[in-house]
N, C-alpha and C positions, 0 to 999 in steps of 0.2 A: 143241596145234596140229597140223594135218594137213600132210603134205608135198604140195606142188603141183608137178606135172611136166607141161610142155606136151606135147601129143601128138606133136609133131615132134622132141622131144628124145630122145637115145639114152643111157639110163643102164644100164650093163652090170651083169650079175648079180655080186654080191659087194660093190658099193658100199654104204657105210653113210651113210644120210641121217637126220639127227636132226630132231626136230619143228620145224616151221616153215620148213624148207628150201623154196625156190622156184626152179624151174629153168625158164628161158624157152625160146623157140622155137630149134630147131636147135643146142642145146647137146650136148656129149658129156662124159659122166662115166665114167671108167674103172673097172674092177673092184676096184682096190686103193685107192680114194679114200674119205675120210671127210670129210663136210661137217657142220660144227657147227650147232647150233640157230639158226634164224633167218637162215642164210646165203642169199644170193640170187645166182644166175647169170642175167644178162640174155642176150639173144639171141646165139647163136654163140660163147659162152664154152666153153672146153675146160679140163677138169681131168683129168690123166692121171698114170700112174706111181703110186708109192706116196706119195700126197700127203694131208696132213691140213690142213683149214682149221678155225679155231676158230669160236666163235659170232659171229653177226652180221657176217660178212665180206660184201663185195659185189664181184662181177666184172662189169664193163661189157662191152659187145659186143666179141668177138674177143680178149679177154684169154685167155692160154694159160699154165697153170701145171702144172709137174711133168714136162715133157719131159726127154729125156736130155740130159746135159751136152754142150755144144758143144766136144767134144774129138775130134779126128780119130781114127777107128778105135775109139772107145770106145762101148759100149752099156751102159746102166745095168743093174747086177745087181739081184737082188731086194731087197737091203738098201739100195739107193740111194733116198733119199727127200727130200721137201720138206715142211717144217712151217711153217704160217702161223698167227700168233697172232690172237686174237679182235679183231673190229672193224677189220680192215685192208681197204683198198679198193684194187683194181686197175682203173684206167681203161682206155679202149679201146686194144687192141693191146699192152698191158703184158705182159711175160713174166717168169717165174722158173723156173729149171731145177733139177732134183734134183742131188744131190751125186755126185762122182766116186768110184770104188771105192777108189783108193789114198789118199784123204784122209779117210776115215771115212764117206763116202757121204751126208752130210746138209747140206742148205741150210736155214737158219733165217731166218724173218722174224718180228719181234716183234709185239706187239699195237699197234693204233691206227695202223699205218703207212698212208701215202697215196702210192700209186705212180701217177703221172699218165701221160698218153697216150704210148705207145711207149717207155716206160722199160724197162730190162732188168736183172735180177738174175741173175748167172751162177752156176755150180755152186760149192758149198762156201762161199758167202758166209755171214756171220753178221751179221744186221741187227738192231739194237736196237729199242726201243719208240718209237713216235711219230716215226718217221723220215719225212720228206717228200722225195719225189723228183719234180721237175718234169718237163715233157715231154722225152722223148728222152734222159734221163740213162742212161748206160751204165756198169754195174759189171762188171768182169772177175772172174775166179774168185778165191776165197780171200780176199776182202776182209772186214775187220771194221769195223763201223760202230756207234758207241755210241748211246745214247738221244738223242732230240730233235735229230738232225742234219738240216739242211736242205740240199738240193741245188738249185741254179739250173738252168734249162733247158739241155740239151745238154752238161752236164758229163760228162766221161769219166774213169774212175779205173783206174789200172794194177793188175794182179793182185798180191795179197799186201799191199796197202796197208792200214794201220790209220788209222781216223778216230775221234778221241775224242769223247765226248759233248758236246752243245751247240755243236758246230762248224758253220760255215757254209761251203759250197763255192759259189763264185760261178758265175753262168751262163756257159757256154762254157769253163769251166776244164778244163785237161788236167792231171790230178793224177797225179804219179809218185812222190810222197813222202808219208810219214806226216803226218797233221795232229793237232796237239795238242788236248786238250779245250779248249773255249771259243774256239778259234782261228777266224779268218776268212781264207780264201785265194782268190785271183783270178788269172786269167791263163793263158797258154800259153807255157812250162810254169808251173803255178801257184806262186805265192810267198805267204808269210805276210804278210797286210796288216794285222794287228792282231788284236784281240779281237772276238768276235761280240757286241758290246755291245747291239745291238737285241734279239737273241734272248735274251740273259741277262735283260734287263729284262722282256721279255714273260713269261718263266718265273719271275719273282718273286724273282730274286737281289737281295739287299739292297745298299745303298750300301757297307756294310762288306765284304760278300762281293766286290763289284766292285773295291773298293780293294785287297784282298788279292790277287786274281787279277792285277790290273794291275801291282801292285808286283812280284810274282814274275815276270811276263812281262818287264818291263823289266830286272830283274836278270839274267835269262837271256839275253835277245836284244839288249839295248841297252847293256850294261855294257862295261867295258874288259877286255882280256886274252883268253885262249883260251876258246872256248865251253865245253869240259869243265870248266875252272876256275870259270867263272861258275855253271855248273850245280851243282858241288859246294858252292860258297859259298852258293847259294840253298837248297840242301837243308839246310844248317846253320841259316841264318837263319829259314826258314819251317818248321822241323821240327814245330812245334805247330799249323800251319795246314792243316787237311785239304784245302781247295780248292787251295791252292798246291802241296801235296804230290801231289795228284792229277795236276797238270800235270807236276811234276818226275818222279814215278815213271813216267808214260807215256813220257817221253823216256828214262829210265834202262833201262826194260825192253827197249826196242829191238825191232826186227823185221827183216824182209827188206828193207825200204825205209829210206832215210835220213829224217831229220826235215826237214819243210818249214820253211824259214827265211825271214826277210825278204829282199828283193832287195838 
């Protein structure tokens, strides 16, 4: 398949365009950009910096990928880059920045992600596969997001936060703490509201899986005694249950932020 470039687009020398790439009117593609086969840039989209897009990605009008990190006084060095997985979609005015030099210099977005209007992925984030970010979601720097996480509109997440896979972040949530895998959080500041039951069902978790996750959740967050004691007891009780241990290990691994708990 041939590459299609509109006459008004500006593709700088050095850019790598794989077969089937389509670049619409008034787009700008920088010299260190690589666009995977079948990727499409609609009008006024910009891809700059050291940025790689996988196959069959789509950028809607005015999406901007690969700009320098929003860190005062920092300009991205040559090894600062942005990597986007295959099949990801960035809607109108969505943005993702390259990594910062002191943190390894890489921002990664997985395959099959859907980033809606005005959403932002900051420097050094690690975004898993099939993540959905609704309109105006804002992720600060150094955030880790697992696979199949859904963000409601206008949610905002503090830097260095971890979000486990299959979690749900409610619309308008202001999140300043880590979210367990399978968890659902809402509010300002966001609190754990239970499990992402709807999301788990949609992704084919069995009744047995749901029962295991729910039992571990209750043992950790609803039992008697100190939180750390409940966590240790749950680790013994569910040592042979991989899904329960995924939740438990996420908490025990810890991070820069505390664990989000029920109100």
